N, C-alpha and C positions, 0 to 999 in steps of 0.2 A: 504494500500500500504506500504509494508516493504522496507527498504533500505538495499541492500546487501553490502558486503565488497567492498571497492573501487576497480575498475578494469580499466585497460587501454582499449582504443578503437580506432581503426584506423579512421581517419577522411578523407573523400573523397573530401573535398572542394577544396584543392589545385589543384588537377588534373582536376577540372572543371572550373578553371579560364580561361578567354580568352587567346588564344595562338596566336603567330605570325603564320599565316596560309595563305593558298591560299585564296584570296578573289575572287570575282566573275570573272570567265573567265581567271584565271591565273594558269598556270601549274607550279607546284613546282619542276619539274625536268624531263627532257626528258631523253632519253637514247636509246642506241642500234641502232641509225640511223633510227628511226621509223618515223620521221617527214618529210614532203615533203618540197621542196624549192619553192620559188616564181618563176614564169615563167621568162625566160630570156627576155631581152628587145626586141629581134628579134621576139618574139611571139612563139618560139618553145614550144610545150606542156610540162608541168611538168611531172615528173615521175608518172606513173599510181598509184593510191591509192586503197587500199582495200575497199570494201563495206560491210564488215562483220559488223553485229550488234548483240546485245544480249539484253535479258530482265533482268532488274534490279530486285532483289528479292523483293517479296511482304512484307509488314510490317503490322502486325495486324491480329489477329484471326478473321475469318469471320463466318457467320451463318452456313455454311456447316461444320465447324470444332468444333461446340459447340453441346454437347449432353444435352438435357433437361431431368432431372430425375424426374419422377412423382410417387407419392404415389398412387398406384392403389387402386381404390375404395374410395378414399378421394375426395369428390365432389369439394372442394375448390382447391386442388392441381391439379386436372384434368382440371378445368376451367382456372386456371392461366396458365397452360402449353399450353392449346389450344390458349389462347389469345397471349401468348408470341410467339408461333409458327407462328401465323398469322401476327403479327406486325413486326416480325423480319425475316420472310422467312426461318424458320428452316425446313430442309427436314424432311419428315415424318419418315424416317428411324432413325433419331436422337432423336426421342421421346422414352425414355426408361421407361417402367413401372415396378415397383417393389413393392413387399409387404413389408411394414415396420415391423420389428419385435417389434418395440416399437414406441408409439406416445407420450411418456412422454418427458421431457426435455433432458434426456440423454439415451444413448443406450450402452449396455455393449460391450467391445471390441470383445468378442466372437461372439455376434450377429452381430456386425458391419462387422466382417470378412466375414460372410456369405452374408450379404447385398452387400458388395463391390465386392465379387466374382461374384454374380449374375449380377451386373451392368457391370463389366468388360467383362463378357461373351457376353453381348448384344451390346457392343459398335461397331459401324461400323468402318472400317478402316479410318484413317485420323483424328479422333477426338482428339483435342488438349486441350479441357477444358470442364468442366461440370457446369450446373446450377441446383440447388436443388429448387424445387417448394413447399416444405413443410416448416412449421415454427417450427416443433419439430419432432424428436430430433435435437438439435443443437450442442451437444457435445458427445464425446465417452469416457466413463469411463473405464479405465483400472485397473489393480491390484494396481498400485501405483499412477497414475496421469491421468488427462483428457486431451485429444486433442480436438480441435474444430472439428466439422464434416467436414468442408471444407478442413482443412489441412489433416485430416485422409483420405478424398477422394483422395487427391493428393499423399500422401506418403504411405498410409496404416497405420493402427494403429501400432506405435512402441513407446515404453516407452522412448526412447532417445529423442523424440520430445517434451516431457513435463517434468515438475518437480514441486514438491510441496515445495521445499526448496530454491527456488530462484537460482538454479544451472543453468549452461550453458546448452543449449539444442542444438540438432543437427541442423546444418545450411542447407539452401536451395541453391542448385546449380543454381536455377533460379534468385537469388538475383542479381539485376543490370546487368543482362546478356543481350546479343544481340540475344538470342534464339527466333526464330519465330515459332518453332515447338517443344515445350518442350517434348511432348510424344515421339517424334522420336529422339530427341537429348539428352534428360536428363533422360534416363532410365525409360520411361513410366510415368514421372511426368506430371499430368494434373491439372493445377490450377482449383480450384473450388470456386464457390460463391453461397450463399443462397440468394434468392430473398428477403427474410425477410419480406414478407407481409402475413397477415393471412386472408385477404378478397380479393375478386376479384376486388372490386372497388379501394382499395388502391394499389393493384398490377398494375392495369391499369394505374393509375396516375404515378407510378414509371417507368413503361415501356415506357410510352409516354414521360417522361422526358429524358430517355435514347435515344430514337429515335430523339427527338428534338435536342439533343446535337450534333448529327452526322454532321460533317462538318461546325459547326456553328462558329468556330474560335472565341470564346467568348472574349469580351473585359472587363470582370469583374475584381474583385479584390481578392487578397488572404490575409489572416490574420494568422500570425504566432505569437502565444501569449506565452510569458514566464510569468507564473502566480506567485503569492506569495506562492504557495504550493511547498515547497522546495523538497519534495519527488517525485512530479509529473511534475515538470517543466524542467526535465533533458534533454529534447530534444533541448533545446534552442541553443546549439552550432551549430546545423545543420541549425537553422533558421537564425542566425545573418547575414551571407553573402548573402542570397538569394535576398533581394530587389535590391542590387547593381548589382548582376550577371544578373538579369532578367530585368534591368531597360529599355532596348530598346524594350522589347517584352511583358512583363507582369507587372501589377501593384501589387506588393507584399508589405505588410506592416508588419514590425516586431514591436511588442508591448512588451516592457520590463516593466512588473508590479511586478517585483520580490520584490520590497520594498514598493509596494502600498497596498491599501486596497482590501479586498475581493470583494467589489462592482465593482472594475475595472478589475477583472480577465476575464471578458467576453466581447465580442462585442455584441452590440444590435442596432437595428434600421438601420443596414447597408443594402445597396442594391447591387445587382449584385455580390454576393459573389460566388467565384469560389473554393477557398480553405480555410479551417479553421482547424488549428491544434493547440492543446492546451494540458494542463495537469491539470485535475481537476476530483474529484469524481463525482460531479454533475455539469452539464453545463446548467445554466439558460439562458433565453432569446433567445434560439435557434429559436423559432417561431417568434421573432420580426424582424428577418432578412429575406431578399429575396435572393434566390439562383438561379444561372444560371443553366440551364439543363447541366448535366454532373458534377455538383459540388461534391467535395469530402471533408470529414471532419471527425476527430476523436479526442478523448482525451486519453492521457496516464493515465491509472488508472487500478485498479485491475480486475474488473468483468463486464465491459461493454458488453462483449460477452456472459455472463451467462444469457441466455434468460429464461423466458420472462421479468424478473424484473431488471436484472443487480445487484441483491442482494442489492438493495437500491441505487445503483449508476445509472447514466444516461445510459440506455442501447443503443446499437447501433441502434436499431429500432427507437429510438426517433429522431435520425438524419435524418432518412428517412421520419418520420412523418413531420418534419419541412420543408422538400422540397429538401434535398440533394439527390444525386443519388447513393451514396455509403458511407459506413462507415466500421469501424474495431474495434474490442475489444477482450480482452482475456477471456477465459473460466476457466483458472486456475490462481492462484496467481502468477503474473509474477515478483513480486518485481518491482524495477524501472530499470530493465535492458533494455536499449534503443534498443538493437538488436531485442527485441521481438515486437517492434512497428514500424510502417511505418517511413521511412526517407523522409521528405518532398522534400529534394533536388533530390532524386532519382525518386520519384513518379512524380513530376512536369516535370522533364527532359524526362522521358520515355513517359508520357502522351502527352506532347507537340510534341514529335518527331513522333507521329503517332500510338502509342500503344492504344489498347482498354483499357477500365477502368479495366477489370479484370487483364490484363497483367501488367499495370502500378502499380496497387496496390500490386499485388503479388511480383513484382520485387523490391518493396520498403522495404520489410521486410526480414531481414537477417535470423532470426530464427522464422518462423511463426507457429510452431507446436501448440501453445496454442491459436492462433488468429483466430477469426471468421470473414470472409469476407462476407459482405452483400451488396446487391445492384443490379443494372442492368449491366451485364458484358460487353455488346457490345457497350456501349456508347463510342463515338470516336470523340471528338470535333475537333481534328486536324489530319485528315487522311492524310497519305502520298500518293502522286500520282507520283511515280518516273518515269523518262523518260530518254531514251538513244537515241539520234538522231544524224544524220549527218548534219553538217552545213559547206559547202565548204570543206576545207581540214581538218576539225576538227570534233571530237566527242564532243557533249555536254551531260554531265551527271548531272541530276537535281534530288534533293530529299530533304526532310526535316528530313529524318531519320538518317543522318550521325551522328555518335557518337562524341561529342565534344572532340577535342584533339587526335582523332584516325587517323591513317594513312590509306589512300586508294590508290590503284594504278590500272592503266590499262596497260595490257601487251599483247604481241602477240608472236606467234611462226610461223615458216614456214614449219613445218612438225609435224606429230602426236607424234613424239618422241623427237622433238627438244627442245632446251632450251628456256625458256620464256625470252623475251626482254622487258624492261620497256619502255613504251611510255610516261607516266607521273605519278607522285605521288602527293598526296595532304594530308595535315593535315586539318581535318575538323575544321572550326571555331566554336566558341561558340555562341549560341543564335541567329544565323542568321535565319530569318524567313524561307527562302528556299535557298539552296546553289546550284550553278551551277558551275561545273568544266569543263574545256576545256582540251582536249588531242588531239594531232595530230593523224591523221589516219595513219595506217601502210602502207607499200608498198603492191602492189597487190599480191605479193608472199606470204603474210600472209595466213595461213590456219585456224587460230583460234585466238580469242582474249578472255581475261578473266578479270574479275573485282575482286580485292581482298580487304579485310578489316578485321576488328576485328572478331575473331571467335565467334561462337554462345555460346560455352561453356567456353571460356576464352578470354575476350576482349583484354587482353594484348598480345595475339598472333595473327598472321595473317593467314587467310584462304581464299580459293577461295569462293567467294560469288555467282558468276554467270559466265557462259562461253557460247560462241557461239557454235552452233552444228558442 
C-alpha cells in the first residue's frame, strides 16, 4: 500500500448531524390556504376536503429488477444460479446465460466488451442490477490498468476508472445518491456484485444469510477500527463521529489503536457483529467473531479484491468465509486514496434507510472502478414500508427512507395547468427509526397532489417524487 501526495477531501459528516426538524406529526409550514378549519360551535360542517391520495415511491431493488448472470456450461455457476433463483424468487427471464471467454482470474478488456454486449442484449426491461455467479474472472485487464469485473459490468471497461499510479479515477454518479432506478436515471448504470462463492454449499450458506437478514432489524454491533498501520488507517475521520450520531438506533464502536500494538488492531471473540471496517493487509481473527445475517465488512488495503489469493493479503472471500454477507476490495493498487473505498457513514445510512446490500455498498464508494463487490445483493435488514393515509382532516406520510436533513413537501393544485400550492414542508430528522409527517388535506377543489424531495441524481435539488393521477 503506497501513500500518495496529500490531497484534500470533502467531509460529509457535518450535513449528517441532527437538525432542528419536524418531529412526529408536526408540519413545518403550511401554505396556500390548503388546511381546513375546525367546525364552528353551531355544528355547521367544515369546508369539504379532498380525498386525493398517492403512492409513496418504493425504496430498494427487488428480485424482479436483478439479473443473475450464469457461466453457461459451468456446473457450479449453473447450480448456484438455480439455487439463488429459487431462494430469492428471481423471474426466469432474468437468468442470463453467457459463454465466458476466459475462466482465469482476469479477462482482457476486448473480450470483456464482447461479454458485456452479449449480457446487455439479453437483459429484460427494468433490470437495475446484476449478480455474477462465477468466481473467475474477477477483474478486467486493460492496456494500462485493471477494473474489477463488477465495476466494469456497471460502467463498461474505461481506463479512466482505474490507475496504476495512484491517480484520481472517474467518480460514480451513484455515490450517496437517492436513485432507486440507476439504469433508468444514471445512464444505464447497473451496480453489480459477484456472489464470491466457488461451491454450491458455500453459496447456499451465503444466500441463506442474505434471506435471513431481510426485515430482521438486527440489534448487533458495529466496529470501526483505526489501526496502527498509518498507510491503511486513513478512513478513521469518517469513523470518529458515527457512534454518537447513531447512539439512539445502532451500537457502533470506534476503536483508536493508532498508537497501540499490532495485536490490538483486530477485534476477536465478538458476537452479533453487524459492521466491521478497518485498514490492514491481513485481518486475523475474523472467524473468532459471530456475525449477524446481513453483516458487512472490509479492510482498506491494496489487493483484497485480487482473487483468489489477494496477493498474500486477506482476500474479500475470507470475509464471506467467516460469516459476513458482503465485502469489498480493490483489484489494482489503489494507494491509500479513501475515495476508492467504502465510507462507513454512507453505507450505514443508506442500508438503514431501506436500501438493499448491493445499493448501500455501491452508494458508499465515490470512485469504485478498481473495487470488487462480493456478497448477497438483496439482503435488506431494514426494509422501508412507506405509507400515505388519510386521518381526519390530515394526511399522514410515514417512511424510514427520508434522507436526513433533506426537505420534503406536499403540494396541491386545482387544475392540470395551475400553480402548485404548498400544504406542508418538512426537514427530515436524523436517525429516527421511522418518521411520520402530518399535512393538512387540501380543499375538495384540488385536482392533484404531489410529494417532493431530494432528486435521484442530485440530492441537493428538489424533484417530484410521486403524484396522484
